[in-house]
Biotite code that builds the C-alpha atoms (Angstrom):
import biotite.structure as struc

atoms = struc.array([
    struc.Atom([174.969, -44.800, 21.043], chain_id="A", res_id=1, res_name="UNK", atom_name="CA", element="C"),
    struc.Atom([174.854, -41.989, 18.520], chain_id="A", res_id=2, res_name="UNK", atom_name="CA", element="C"),
    struc.Atom([174.459, -38.486, 19.526], chain_id="A", res_id=3, res_name="UNK", atom_name="CA", element="C"),
    struc.Atom([171.548, -36.532, 19.030], chain_id="A", res_id=4, res_name="UNK", atom_name="CA", element="C"),
    struc.Atom([170.204, -33.040, 19.627], chain_id="A", res_id=5, res_name="UNK", atom_name="CA", element="C"),
    struc.Atom([166.092, -32.603, 20.525], chain_id="A", res_id=6, res_name="UNK", atom_name="CA", element="C"),
    struc.Atom([165.049, -28.463, 20.543], chain_id="A", res_id=7, res_name="UNK", atom_name="CA", element="C"),
    struc.Atom([161.834, -28.529, 22.968], chain_id="A", res_id=8, res_name="UNK", atom_name="CA", element="C"),
    struc.Atom([159.822, -26.315, 24.221], chain_id="A", res_id=9, res_name="UNK", atom_name="CA", element="C"),
    struc.Atom([158.979, -26.374, 27.833], chain_id="A", res_id=10, res_name="UNK", atom_name="CA", element="C"),
    struc.Atom([155.716, -24.602, 27.470], chain_id="A", res_id=11, res_name="UNK", atom_name="CA", element="C"),
    struc.Atom([154.543, -21.695, 29.239], chain_id="A", res_id=12, res_name="UNK", atom_name="CA", element="C"),
    struc.Atom([155.523, -22.586, 32.894], chain_id="A", res_id=13, res_name="UNK", atom_name="CA", element="C"),
    struc.Atom([152.692, -24.889, 34.223], chain_id="A", res_id=14, res_name="UNK", atom_name="CA", element="C"),
    struc.Atom([154.573, -28.607, 34.560], chain_id="A", res_id=15, res_name="UNK", atom_name="CA", element="C"),
    struc.Atom([150.845, -30.295, 33.084], chain_id="A", res_id=16, res_name="UNK", atom_name="CA", element="C"),
    struc.Atom([151.527, -28.249, 29.926], chain_id="A", res_id=17, res_name="UNK", atom_name="CA", element="C"),
    struc.Atom([155.038, -29.802, 28.335], chain_id="A", res_id=18, res_name="UNK", atom_name="CA", element="C"),
    struc.Atom([154.375, -32.346, 25.875], chain_id="A", res_id=19, res_name="UNK", atom_name="CA", element="C"),
    struc.Atom([154.494, -36.393, 26.312], chain_id="A", res_id=20, res_name="UNK", atom_name="CA", element="C"),
    struc.Atom([157.267, -36.119, 23.436], chain_id="A", res_id=21, res_name="UNK", atom_name="CA", element="C"),
    struc.Atom([159.574, -33.580, 25.409], chain_id="A", res_id=22, res_name="UNK", atom_name="CA", element="C"),
    struc.Atom([159.234, -35.335, 28.607], chain_id="A", res_id=23, res_name="UNK", atom_name="CA", element="C"),
    struc.Atom([160.317, -38.426, 26.832], chain_id="A", res_id=24, res_name="UNK", atom_name="CA", element="C"),
    struc.Atom([163.080, -36.366, 25.380], chain_id="A", res_id=25, res_name="UNK", atom_name="CA", element="C"),
    struc.Atom([164.478, -35.260, 28.491], chain_id="A", res_id=26, res_name="UNK", atom_name="CA", element="C"),
    struc.Atom([164.600, -38.459, 29.947], chain_id="A", res_id=27, res_name="UNK", atom_name="CA", element="C"),
    struc.Atom([166.696, -39.826, 27.787], chain_id="A", res_id=28, res_name="UNK", atom_name="CA", element="C"),
    struc.Atom([168.998, -36.902, 27.906], chain_id="A", res_id=29, res_name="UNK", atom_name="CA", element="C"),
    struc.Atom([172.806, -36.888, 28.759], chain_id="A", res_id=30, res_name="UNK", atom_name="CA", element="C"),
    struc.Atom([172.594, -33.107, 28.470], chain_id="A", res_id=31, res_name="UNK", atom_name="CA", element="C"),
    struc.Atom([170.154, -30.412, 28.723], chain_id="A", res_id=32, res_name="UNK", atom_name="CA", element="C"),
    struc.Atom([171.638, -26.782, 27.261], chain_id="A", res_id=33, res_name="UNK", atom_name="CA", element="C"),
    struc.Atom([169.531, -23.438, 27.479], chain_id="A", res_id=34, res_name="UNK", atom_name="CA", element="C"),
    struc.Atom([168.776, -20.339, 29.676], chain_id="A", res_id=35, res_name="UNK", atom_name="CA", element="C"),
    struc.Atom([168.917, -20.490, 33.204], chain_id="A", res_id=36, res_name="UNK", atom_name="CA", element="C"),
    struc.Atom([165.457, -20.019, 34.210], chain_id="A", res_id=37, res_name="UNK", atom_name="CA", element="C"),
    struc.Atom([164.592, -23.127, 31.308], chain_id="A", res_id=38, res_name="UNK", atom_name="CA", element="C"),
    struc.Atom([167.245, -25.484, 32.451], chain_id="A", res_id=39, res_name="UNK", atom_name="CA", element="C"),
    struc.Atom([166.335, -24.861, 36.234], chain_id="A", res_id=40, res_name="UNK", atom_name="CA", element="C"),
    struc.Atom([162.674, -25.721, 35.546], chain_id="A", res_id=41, res_name="UNK", atom_name="CA", element="C"),
    struc.Atom([164.359, -29.940, 34.038], chain_id="A", res_id=42, res_name="UNK", atom_name="CA", element="C"),
    struc.Atom([164.162, -31.749, 36.965], chain_id="A", res_id=43, res_name="UNK", atom_name="CA", element="C"),
    struc.Atom([167.537, -32.872, 38.258], chain_id="A", res_id=44, res_name="UNK", atom_name="CA", element="C"),
    struc.Atom([168.489, -36.643, 38.173], chain_id="A", res_id=45, res_name="UNK", atom_name="CA", element="C"),
    struc.Atom([171.425, -38.900, 38.326], chain_id="A", res_id=46, res_name="UNK", atom_name="CA", element="C"),
    struc.Atom([173.409, -38.948, 34.911], chain_id="A", res_id=47, res_name="UNK", atom_name="CA", element="C"),
    struc.Atom([172.275, -35.415, 33.485], chain_id="A", res_id=48, res_name="UNK", atom_name="CA", element="C"),
    struc.Atom([174.081, -32.934, 32.982], chain_id="A", res_id=49, res_name="UNK", atom_name="CA", element="C"),
    struc.Atom([172.449, -29.185, 33.116], chain_id="A", res_id=50, res_name="UNK", atom_name="CA", element="C"),
    struc.Atom([174.096, -26.716, 31.024], chain_id="A", res_id=51, res_name="UNK", atom_name="CA", element="C"),
    struc.Atom([172.658, -23.034, 32.141], chain_id="A", res_id=52, res_name="UNK", atom_name="CA", element="C"),
    struc.Atom([173.479, -19.922, 29.892], chain_id="A", res_id=53, res_name="UNK", atom_name="CA", element="C"),
    struc.Atom([172.695, -16.080, 29.527], chain_id="A", res_id=54, res_name="UNK", atom_name="CA", element="C"),
    struc.Atom([170.352, -15.199, 27.059], chain_id="A", res_id=55, res_name="UNK", atom_name="CA", element="C"),
    struc.Atom([172.492, -13.517, 24.592], chain_id="A", res_id=56, res_name="UNK", atom_name="CA", element="C"),
    struc.Atom([174.474, -15.816, 23.926], chain_id="A", res_id=57, res_name="UNK", atom_name="CA", element="C"),
    struc.Atom([172.353, -18.438, 21.478], chain_id="A", res_id=58, res_name="UNK", atom_name="CA", element="C"),
    struc.Atom([174.421, -18.979, 19.031], chain_id="A", res_id=59, res_name="UNK", atom_name="CA", element="C"),
    struc.Atom([177.040, -20.011, 21.497], chain_id="A", res_id=60, res_name="UNK", atom_name="CA", element="C"),
    struc.Atom([175.022, -22.247, 23.055], chain_id="A", res_id=61, res_name="UNK", atom_name="CA", element="C"),
    struc.Atom([174.101, -24.215, 19.595], chain_id="A", res_id=62, res_name="UNK", atom_name="CA", element="C"),
    struc.Atom([177.383, -24.643, 18.951], chain_id="A", res_id=63, res_name="UNK", atom_name="CA", element="C"),
    struc.Atom([177.945, -26.437, 22.601], chain_id="A", res_id=64, res_name="UNK", atom_name="CA", element="C"),
    struc.Atom([175.041, -28.562, 21.826], chain_id="A", res_id=65, res_name="UNK", atom_name="CA", element="C"),
    struc.Atom([176.190, -29.325, 18.237], chain_id="A", res_id=66, res_name="UNK", atom_name="CA", element="C"),
    struc.Atom([179.384, -30.231, 19.267], chain_id="A", res_id=67, res_name="UNK", atom_name="CA", element="C"),
    struc.Atom([178.256, -32.218, 22.508], chain_id="A", res_id=68, res_name="UNK", atom_name="CA", element="C"),
    struc.Atom([176.595, -34.203, 19.848], chain_id="A", res_id=69, res_name="UNK", atom_name="CA", element="C"),
    struc.Atom([179.158, -34.922, 17.586], chain_id="A", res_id=70, res_name="UNK", atom_name="CA", element="C"),
    struc.Atom([180.676, -36.263, 20.493], chain_id="A", res_id=71, res_name="UNK", atom_name="CA", element="C"),
    struc.Atom([177.952, -38.836, 21.066], chain_id="A", res_id=72, res_name="UNK", atom_name="CA", element="C"),
    struc.Atom([175.942, -36.455, 23.630], chain_id="A", res_id=73, res_name="UNK", atom_name="CA", element="C"),
    struc.Atom([172.256, -37.057, 23.998], chain_id="A", res_id=74, res_name="UNK", atom_name="CA", element="C"),
    struc.Atom([171.422, -33.198, 23.943], chain_id="A", res_id=75, res_name="UNK", atom_name="CA", element="C"),
    struc.Atom([168.298, -31.388, 24.621], chain_id="A", res_id=76, res_name="UNK", atom_name="CA", element="C"),
    struc.Atom([168.399, -28.117, 23.606], chain_id="A", res_id=77, res_name="UNK", atom_name="CA", element="C"),
    struc.Atom([164.875, -26.546, 26.006], chain_id="A", res_id=78, res_name="UNK", atom_name="CA", element="C"),
    struc.Atom([163.216, -23.183, 25.230], chain_id="A", res_id=79, res_name="UNK", atom_name="CA", element="C"),
    struc.Atom([160.081, -21.808, 27.040], chain_id="A", res_id=80, res_name="UNK", atom_name="CA", element="C"),
    struc.Atom([156.992, -21.755, 25.003], chain_id="A", res_id=81, res_name="UNK", atom_name="CA", element="C"),
    struc.Atom([157.963, -23.635, 21.609], chain_id="A", res_id=82, res_name="UNK", atom_name="CA", element="C"),
    struc.Atom([161.195, -23.758, 20.267], chain_id="A", res_id=83, res_name="UNK", atom_name="CA", element="C"),
    struc.Atom([160.323, -22.403, 17.048], chain_id="A", res_id=84, res_name="UNK", atom_name="CA", element="C"),
    struc.Atom([158.920, -18.979, 17.877], chain_id="A", res_id=85, res_name="UNK", atom_name="CA", element="C"),
    struc.Atom([161.491, -16.422, 19.053], chain_id="A", res_id=86, res_name="UNK", atom_name="CA", element="C"),
    struc.Atom([163.426, -19.365, 20.523], chain_id="A", res_id=87, res_name="UNK", atom_name="CA", element="C"),
    struc.Atom([166.152, -21.824, 19.863], chain_id="A", res_id=88, res_name="UNK", atom_name="CA", element="C"),
    struc.Atom([165.303, -23.996, 17.142], chain_id="A", res_id=89, res_name="UNK", atom_name="CA", element="C"),
    struc.Atom([166.142, -21.088, 14.216], chain_id="A", res_id=90, res_name="UNK", atom_name="CA", element="C"),
    struc.Atom([169.573, -20.670, 16.580], chain_id="A", res_id=91, res_name="UNK", atom_name="CA", element="C"),
    struc.Atom([170.625, -24.171, 16.127], chain_id="A", res_id=92, res_name="UNK", atom_name="CA", element="C"),
    struc.Atom([170.064, -24.432, 12.856], chain_id="A", res_id=93, res_name="UNK", atom_name="CA", element="C"),
    struc.Atom([171.927, -20.675, 11.884], chain_id="A", res_id=94, res_name="UNK", atom_name="CA", element="C"),
    struc.Atom([174.770, -22.525, 14.108], chain_id="A", res_id=95, res_name="UNK", atom_name="CA", element="C"),
    struc.Atom([174.294, -25.770, 11.806], chain_id="A", res_id=96, res_name="UNK", atom_name="CA", element="C"),
    struc.Atom([174.439, -23.862, 8.820], chain_id="A", res_id=97, res_name="UNK", atom_name="CA", element="C"),
    struc.Atom([177.555, -22.303, 9.481], chain_id="A", res_id=98, res_name="UNK", atom_name="CA", element="C"),
    struc.Atom([179.175, -25.176, 11.120], chain_id="A", res_id=99, res_name="UNK", atom_name="CA", element="C"),
    struc.Atom([181.682, -28.290, 10.087], chain_id="A", res_id=100, res_name="UNK", atom_name="CA", element="C"),
    struc.Atom([180.073, -29.951, 7.085], chain_id="A", res_id=101, res_name="UNK", atom_name="CA", element="C"),
    struc.Atom([179.802, -32.951, 9.643], chain_id="A", res_id=102, res_name="UNK", atom_name="CA", element="C"),
    struc.Atom([177.224, -31.335, 12.203], chain_id="A", res_id=103, res_name="UNK", atom_name="CA", element="C"),
    struc.Atom([174.556, -31.969, 9.085], chain_id="A", res_id=104, res_name="UNK", atom_name="CA", element="C"),
    struc.Atom([174.811, -35.407, 9.463], chain_id="A", res_id=105, res_name="UNK", atom_name="CA", element="C"),
    struc.Atom([173.086, -35.425, 13.320], chain_id="A", res_id=106, res_name="UNK", atom_name="CA", element="C"),
    struc.Atom([169.893, -36.556, 14.484], chain_id="A", res_id=107, res_name="UNK", atom_name="CA", element="C"),
    struc.Atom([168.419, -33.362, 14.902], chain_id="A", res_id=108, res_name="UNK", atom_name="CA", element="C"),
    struc.Atom([164.587, -32.835, 15.739], chain_id="A", res_id=109, res_name="UNK", atom_name="CA", element="C"),
    struc.Atom([162.257, -30.115, 17.141], chain_id="A", res_id=110, res_name="UNK", atom_name="CA", element="C"),
    struc.Atom([159.694, -30.711, 19.211], chain_id="A", res_id=111, res_name="UNK", atom_name="CA", element="C"),
    struc.Atom([156.879, -28.616, 19.711], chain_id="A", res_id=112, res_name="UNK", atom_name="CA", element="C"),
    struc.Atom([155.512, -26.860, 22.755], chain_id="A", res_id=113, res_name="UNK", atom_name="CA", element="C"),
    struc.Atom([152.899, -24.456, 23.802], chain_id="A", res_id=114, res_name="UNK", atom_name="CA", element="C"),
    struc.Atom([153.529, -21.000, 23.293], chain_id="A", res_id=115, res_name="UNK", atom_name="CA", element="C"),
    struc.Atom([152.849, -17.994, 25.491], chain_id="A", res_id=116, res_name="UNK", atom_name="CA", element="C"),
    struc.Atom([150.675, -16.444, 23.278], chain_id="A", res_id=117, res_name="UNK", atom_name="CA", element="C"),
    struc.Atom([148.541, -19.803, 22.621], chain_id="A", res_id=118, res_name="UNK", atom_name="CA", element="C"),
    struc.Atom([148.224, -19.996, 26.253], chain_id="A", res_id=119, res_name="UNK", atom_name="CA", element="C"),
    struc.Atom([147.010, -16.523, 27.029], chain_id="A", res_id=120, res_name="UNK", atom_name="CA", element="C"),
    struc.Atom([145.165, -16.260, 23.987], chain_id="A", res_id=121, res_name="UNK", atom_name="CA", element="C"),
    struc.Atom([143.151, -19.316, 25.458], chain_id="A", res_id=122, res_name="UNK", atom_name="CA", element="C"),
    struc.Atom([142.672, -18.212, 28.973], chain_id="A", res_id=123, res_name="UNK", atom_name="CA", element="C"),
    struc.Atom([141.011, -14.902, 27.223], chain_id="A", res_id=124, res_name="UNK", atom_name="CA", element="C"),
    struc.Atom([138.535, -16.916, 24.937], chain_id="A", res_id=125, res_name="UNK", atom_name="CA", element="C"),
    struc.Atom([139.862, -16.899, 21.373], chain_id="A", res_id=126, res_name="UNK", atom_name="CA", element="C"),
    struc.Atom([141.221, -13.292, 20.406], chain_id="A", res_id=127, res_name="UNK", atom_name="CA", element="C"),
    struc.Atom([143.565, -15.174, 17.782], chain_id="A", res_id=128, res_name="UNK", atom_name="CA", element="C"),
    struc.Atom([140.271, -16.848, 16.477], chain_id="A", res_id=129, res_name="UNK", atom_name="CA", element="C"),
    struc.Atom([141.062, -14.873, 12.910], chain_id="A", res_id=130, res_name="UNK", atom_name="CA", element="C"),
    struc.Atom([144.155, -13.460, 11.110], chain_id="A", res_id=131, res_name="UNK", atom_name="CA", element="C"),
    struc.Atom([146.673, -12.792, 13.454], chain_id="A", res_id=132, res_name="UNK", atom_name="CA", element="C"),
    struc.Atom([150.419, -12.077, 13.370], chain_id="A", res_id=133, res_name="UNK", atom_name="CA", element="C"),
    struc.Atom([152.765, -12.347, 16.372], chain_id="A", res_id=134, res_name="UNK", atom_name="CA", element="C"),
    struc.Atom([155.939, -9.329, 16.401], chain_id="A", res_id=135, res_name="UNK", atom_name="CA", element="C"),
    struc.Atom([158.944, -9.380, 19.160], chain_id="A", res_id=136, res_name="UNK", atom_name="CA", element="C"),
    struc.Atom([159.001, -6.159, 20.476], chain_id="A", res_id=137, res_name="UNK", atom_name="CA", element="C"),
    struc.Atom([162.777, -6.655, 21.474], chain_id="A", res_id=138, res_name="UNK", atom_name="CA", element="C"),
    struc.Atom([165.291, -4.535, 19.799], chain_id="A", res_id=139, res_name="UNK", atom_name="CA", element="C"),
    struc.Atom([167.979, -6.836, 21.391], chain_id="A", res_id=140, res_name="UNK", atom_name="CA", element="C"),
    struc.Atom([168.194, -8.800, 17.741], chain_id="A", res_id=141, res_name="UNK", atom_name="CA", element="C"),
    struc.Atom([166.951, -6.354, 15.298], chain_id="A", res_id=142, res_name="UNK", atom_name="CA", element="C"),
    struc.Atom([166.847, -2.352, 15.034], chain_id="A", res_id=143, res_name="UNK", atom_name="CA", element="C"),
    struc.Atom([163.558, -0.564, 17.058], chain_id="A", res_id=144, res_name="UNK", atom_name="CA", element="C"),
    struc.Atom([162.785, 1.607, 13.253], chain_id="A", res_id=145, res_name="UNK", atom_name="CA", element="C"),
    struc.Atom([162.346, -2.673, 11.537], chain_id="A", res_id=146, res_name="UNK", atom_name="CA", element="C"),
    struc.Atom([159.703, -3.207, 14.799], chain_id="A", res_id=147, res_name="UNK", atom_name="CA", element="C"),
    struc.Atom([157.853, -0.034, 14.709], chain_id="A", res_id=148, res_name="UNK", atom_name="CA", element="C"),
    struc.Atom([157.686, -0.206, 10.976], chain_id="A", res_id=149, res_name="UNK", atom_name="CA", element="C"),
    struc.Atom([156.250, -4.170, 10.723], chain_id="A", res_id=150, res_name="UNK", atom_name="CA", element="C"),
    struc.Atom([153.860, -2.864, 14.155], chain_id="A", res_id=151, res_name="UNK", atom_name="CA", element="C"),
    struc.Atom([152.599, -0.054, 11.493], chain_id="A", res_id=152, res_name="UNK", atom_name="CA", element="C"),
    struc.Atom([151.956, -2.127, 8.872], chain_id="A", res_id=153, res_name="UNK", atom_name="CA", element="C"),
    struc.Atom([150.486, -5.079, 10.746], chain_id="A", res_id=154, res_name="UNK", atom_name="CA", element="C"),
    struc.Atom([147.853, -2.537, 12.526], chain_id="A", res_id=155, res_name="UNK", atom_name="CA", element="C"),
    struc.Atom([147.024, -1.041, 9.457], chain_id="A", res_id=156, res_name="UNK", atom_name="CA", element="C"),
    struc.Atom([146.211, -4.386, 7.975], chain_id="A", res_id=157, res_name="UNK", atom_name="CA", element="C"),
    struc.Atom([143.973, -4.899, 11.001], chain_id="A", res_id=158, res_name="UNK", atom_name="CA", element="C"),
    struc.Atom([145.509, -8.335, 12.371], chain_id="A", res_id=159, res_name="UNK", atom_name="CA", element="C"),
    struc.Atom([145.100, -9.134, 15.785], chain_id="A", res_id=160, res_name="UNK", atom_name="CA", element="C"),
    struc.Atom([148.429, -8.829, 17.148], chain_id="A", res_id=161, res_name="UNK", atom_name="CA", element="C"),
    struc.Atom([150.789, -10.837, 20.022], chain_id="A", res_id=162, res_name="UNK", atom_name="CA", element="C"),
    struc.Atom([153.775, -8.918, 21.403], chain_id="A", res_id=163, res_name="UNK", atom_name="CA", element="C"),
    struc.Atom([156.403, -10.775, 23.237], chain_id="A", res_id=164, res_name="UNK", atom_name="CA", element="C"),
    struc.Atom([158.870, -9.126, 25.173], chain_id="A", res_id=165, res_name="UNK", atom_name="CA", element="C"),
    struc.Atom([157.165, -6.158, 25.348], chain_id="A", res_id=166, res_name="UNK", atom_name="CA", element="C"),
    struc.Atom([158.673, -4.012, 28.167], chain_id="A", res_id=167, res_name="UNK", atom_name="CA", element="C"),
    struc.Atom([162.272, -4.620, 30.155], chain_id="A", res_id=168, res_name="UNK", atom_name="CA", element="C"),
    struc.Atom([163.805, -2.653, 32.564], chain_id="A", res_id=169, res_name="UNK", atom_name="CA", element="C"),
    struc.Atom([166.286, -1.639, 30.693], chain_id="A", res_id=170, res_name="UNK", atom_name="CA", element="C"),
    struc.Atom([164.404, -0.536, 27.284], chain_id="A", res_id=171, res_name="UNK", atom_name="CA", element="C"),
    struc.Atom([161.135, 0.281, 29.081], chain_id="A", res_id=172, res_name="UNK", atom_name="CA", element="C"),
    struc.Atom([160.183, 3.259, 26.195], chain_id="A", res_id=173, res_name="UNK", atom_name="CA", element="C"),
    struc.Atom([159.935, 0.969, 23.261], chain_id="A", res_id=174, res_name="UNK", atom_name="CA", element="C"),
    struc.Atom([156.295, -0.470, 24.383], chain_id="A", res_id=175, res_name="UNK", atom_name="CA", element="C"),
    struc.Atom([155.117, 2.502, 25.296], chain_id="A", res_id=176, res_name="UNK", atom_name="CA", element="C"),
    struc.Atom([156.178, 3.691, 21.733], chain_id="A", res_id=177, res_name="UNK", atom_name="CA", element="C"),
    struc.Atom([154.524, 0.838, 20.138], chain_id="A", res_id=178, res_name="UNK", atom_name="CA", element="C"),
    struc.Atom([151.143, 2.235, 22.318], chain_id="A", res_id=179, res_name="UNK", atom_name="CA", element="C"),
    struc.Atom([151.642, 5.381, 20.551], chain_id="A", res_id=180, res_name="UNK", atom_name="CA", element="C"),
    struc.Atom([151.775, 4.247, 17.410], chain_id="A", res_id=181, res_name="UNK", atom_name="CA", element="C"),
    struc.Atom([148.584, 1.474, 17.871], chain_id="A", res_id=182, res_name="UNK", atom_name="CA", element="C"),
    struc.Atom([146.310, 4.487, 19.539], chain_id="A", res_id=183, res_name="UNK", atom_name="CA", element="C"),
    struc.Atom([147.852, 6.916, 16.441], chain_id="A", res_id=184, res_name="UNK", atom_name="CA", element="C"),
    struc.Atom([146.698, 4.160, 13.479], chain_id="A", res_id=185, res_name="UNK", atom_name="CA", element="C"),
    struc.Atom([144.101, 2.231, 15.120], chain_id="A", res_id=186, res_name="UNK", atom_name="CA", element="C"),
    struc.Atom([142.068, 5.066, 16.836], chain_id="A", res_id=187, res_name="UNK", atom_name="CA", element="C"),
    struc.Atom([139.252, 2.891, 18.652], chain_id="A", res_id=188, res_name="UNK", atom_name="CA", element="C"),
    struc.Atom([138.622, 0.786, 21.951], chain_id="A", res_id=189, res_name="UNK", atom_name="CA", element="C"),
    struc.Atom([139.617, -2.564, 20.674], chain_id="A", res_id=190, res_name="UNK", atom_name="CA", element="C"),
    struc.Atom([140.731, -4.710, 23.944], chain_id="A", res_id=191, res_name="UNK", atom_name="CA", element="C"),
    struc.Atom([143.916, -5.510, 24.580], chain_id="A", res_id=192, res_name="UNK", atom_name="CA", element="C"),
    struc.Atom([145.097, -8.297, 26.970], chain_id="A", res_id=193, res_name="UNK", atom_name="CA", element="C"),
    struc.Atom([147.984, -8.574, 29.529], chain_id="A", res_id=194, res_name="UNK", atom_name="CA", element="C"),
    struc.Atom([148.500, -11.923, 30.560], chain_id="A", res_id=195, res_name="UNK", atom_name="CA", element="C"),
    struc.Atom([151.287, -11.938, 33.073], chain_id="A", res_id=196, res_name="UNK", atom_name="CA", element="C"),
    struc.Atom([152.426, -15.614, 33.929], chain_id="A", res_id=197, res_name="UNK", atom_name="CA", element="C"),
    struc.Atom([150.485, -17.668, 32.457], chain_id="A", res_id=198, res_name="UNK", atom_name="CA", element="C"),
    struc.Atom([149.265, -21.049, 33.819], chain_id="A", res_id=199, res_name="UNK", atom_name="CA", element="C"),
    struc.Atom([151.980, -20.347, 36.942], chain_id="A", res_id=200, res_name="UNK", atom_name="CA", element="C"),
    struc.Atom([150.790, -19.625, 40.076], chain_id="A", res_id=201, res_name="UNK", atom_name="CA", element="C"),
    struc.Atom([151.638, -15.772, 39.484], chain_id="A", res_id=202, res_name="UNK", atom_name="CA", element="C"),
    struc.Atom([149.259, -15.280, 37.006], chain_id="A", res_id=203, res_name="UNK", atom_name="CA", element="C"),
    struc.Atom([147.180, -12.557, 35.948], chain_id="A", res_id=204, res_name="UNK", atom_name="CA", element="C"),
    struc.Atom([144.678, -11.196, 33.055], chain_id="A", res_id=205, res_name="UNK", atom_name="CA", element="C"),
    struc.Atom([143.390, -7.534, 32.291], chain_id="A", res_id=206, res_name="UNK", atom_name="CA", element="C"),
    struc.Atom([141.406, -6.869, 29.749], chain_id="A", res_id=207, res_name="UNK", atom_name="CA", element="C"),
    struc.Atom([141.789, -3.422, 28.753], chain_id="A", res_id=208, res_name="UNK", atom_name="CA", element="C"),
    struc.Atom([140.321, -0.702, 25.861], chain_id="A", res_id=209, res_name="UNK", atom_name="CA", element="C"),
    struc.Atom([143.428, 0.442, 23.381], chain_id="A", res_id=210, res_name="UNK", atom_name="CA", element="C"),
    struc.Atom([143.073, 4.340, 24.889], chain_id="A", res_id=211, res_name="UNK", atom_name="CA", element="C"),
    struc.Atom([143.426, 2.822, 28.232], chain_id="A", res_id=212, res_name="UNK", atom_name="CA", element="C"),
    struc.Atom([146.446, 1.390, 27.950], chain_id="A", res_id=213, res_name="UNK", atom_name="CA", element="C"),
    struc.Atom([149.864, 1.877, 29.984], chain_id="A", res_id=214, res_name="UNK", atom_name="CA", element="C"),
    struc.Atom([153.404, 0.783, 29.611], chain_id="A", res_id=215, res_name="UNK", atom_name="CA", element="C"),
    struc.Atom([153.944, -0.002, 33.280], chain_id="A", res_id=216, res_name="UNK", atom_name="CA", element="C"),
    struc.Atom([150.917, -2.786, 32.564], chain_id="A", res_id=217, res_name="UNK", atom_name="CA", element="C"),
    struc.Atom([153.711, -5.254, 30.643], chain_id="A", res_id=218, res_name="UNK", atom_name="CA", element="C"),
    struc.Atom([156.664, -6.303, 31.970], chain_id="A", res_id=219, res_name="UNK", atom_name="CA", element="C"),
    struc.Atom([159.062, -9.406, 30.096], chain_id="A", res_id=220, res_name="UNK", atom_name="CA", element="C"),
    struc.Atom([156.623, -11.797, 31.542], chain_id="A", res_id=221, res_name="UNK", atom_name="CA", element="C"),
    struc.Atom([153.476, -10.195, 30.275], chain_id="A", res_id=222, res_name="UNK", atom_name="CA", element="C"),
    struc.Atom([151.972, -11.579, 26.783], chain_id="A", res_id=223, res_name="UNK", atom_name="CA", element="C"),
    struc.Atom([149.684, -8.693, 25.223], chain_id="A", res_id=224, res_name="UNK", atom_name="CA", element="C"),
    struc.Atom([147.377, -9.531, 22.997], chain_id="A", res_id=225, res_name="UNK", atom_name="CA", element="C"),
    struc.Atom([146.029, -6.551, 20.877], chain_id="A", res_id=226, res_name="UNK", atom_name="CA", element="C"),
    struc.Atom([142.562, -7.542, 19.183], chain_id="A", res_id=227, res_name="UNK", atom_name="CA", element="C"),
    struc.Atom([141.327, -6.530, 15.588], chain_id="A", res_id=228, res_name="UNK", atom_name="CA", element="C"),
    struc.Atom([139.106, -3.694, 14.683], chain_id="A", res_id=229, res_name="UNK", atom_name="CA", element="C"),
    struc.Atom([136.558, -7.237, 14.568], chain_id="A", res_id=230, res_name="UNK", atom_name="CA", element="C"),
    struc.Atom([137.541, -8.858, 18.117], chain_id="A", res_id=231, res_name="UNK", atom_name="CA", element="C"),
    struc.Atom([134.117, -8.857, 20.510], chain_id="A", res_id=232, res_name="UNK", atom_name="CA", element="C"),
    struc.Atom([134.206, -9.068, 24.540], chain_id="A", res_id=233, res_name="UNK", atom_name="CA", element="C"),
    struc.Atom([131.583, -10.661, 25.978], chain_id="A", res_id=234, res_name="UNK", atom_name="CA", element="C"),
    struc.Atom([130.659, -9.274, 29.308], chain_id="A", res_id=235, res_name="UNK", atom_name="CA", element="C"),
    struc.Atom([129.845, -11.586, 32.314], chain_id="A", res_id=236, res_name="UNK", atom_name="CA", element="C"),
    struc.Atom([130.083, -11.961, 35.829], chain_id="A", res_id=237, res_name="UNK", atom_name="CA", element="C"),
    struc.Atom([133.557, -12.642, 36.117], chain_id="A", res_id=238, res_name="UNK", atom_name="CA", element="C"),
    struc.Atom([136.488, -12.514, 33.678], chain_id="A", res_id=239, res_name="UNK", atom_name="CA", element="C"),
    struc.Atom([135.130, -11.223, 30.267], chain_id="A", res_id=240, res_name="UNK", atom_name="CA", element="C"),
    struc.Atom([135.727, -13.763, 27.096], chain_id="A", res_id=241, res_name="UNK", atom_name="CA", element="C"),
    struc.Atom([137.295, -12.162, 24.106], chain_id="A", res_id=242, res_name="UNK", atom_name="CA", element="C"),
    struc.Atom([137.021, -13.675, 21.028], chain_id="A", res_id=243, res_name="UNK", atom_name="CA", element="C"),
    struc.Atom([137.291, -12.581, 17.035], chain_id="A", res_id=244, res_name="UNK", atom_name="CA", element="C"),
    struc.Atom([135.058, -14.097, 14.765], chain_id="A", res_id=245, res_name="UNK", atom_name="CA", element="C"),
    struc.Atom([136.354, -16.885, 12.233], chain_id="A", res_id=246, res_name="UNK", atom_name="CA", element="C"),
    struc.Atom([134.489, -14.486, 9.374], chain_id="A", res_id=247, res_name="UNK", atom_name="CA", element="C"),
    struc.Atom([134.390, -10.675, 8.158], chain_id="A", res_id=248, res_name="UNK", atom_name="CA", element="C"),
    struc.Atom([131.786, -9.542, 6.561], chain_id="A", res_id=249, res_name="UNK", atom_name="CA", element="C"),
])
């Protein structure tokens, strides 16, 4: 059988949020490749080889997947959420473009998944109901100056915003600076949603006015959603509902 690659999204965490298309690809795979925690989510079975690796070797991982597929293996490259959102799809295509011409004849498919920002938005209500942008706050692959520029411009444009990888133990200062920029540019009490480990047993969701936000409210398992100036909060018994109207006067 000819080899192929499926670049698949495993969703935000819950097994029932993995799509049937991704489940089918995993059932056919001979090899699963990805970051250690994501590979660990794939059940063991006879005939399946799991290749876990560190989260800073995306191109090496991609070249390994392409080599295996070229040798006739059926390879699933896994990411959390959606593979096209700050994940492995672009890394595989970067390796493909720079690699041997024969790789371009491989059967390569991207299988979408439910992103963390959409899962978090659904839990809160509909904070991304109008124009929004997504920004990765990690400076592992791009300089902080670029992150801050994009953050400032997005705030000035009054987008709702979704922040991936807001704060790690090795770089806690980045999210603190991001909050400073938001408070400086926005100057209002728009809602900020801290959605941690959505769809898992550790799920925690808090809605906090922007002036009251503190850096330690987020970690690497937290999706941070910032409302626009139009975003509304409906108070009720239990968790509030946060939404952004679809129209702007």
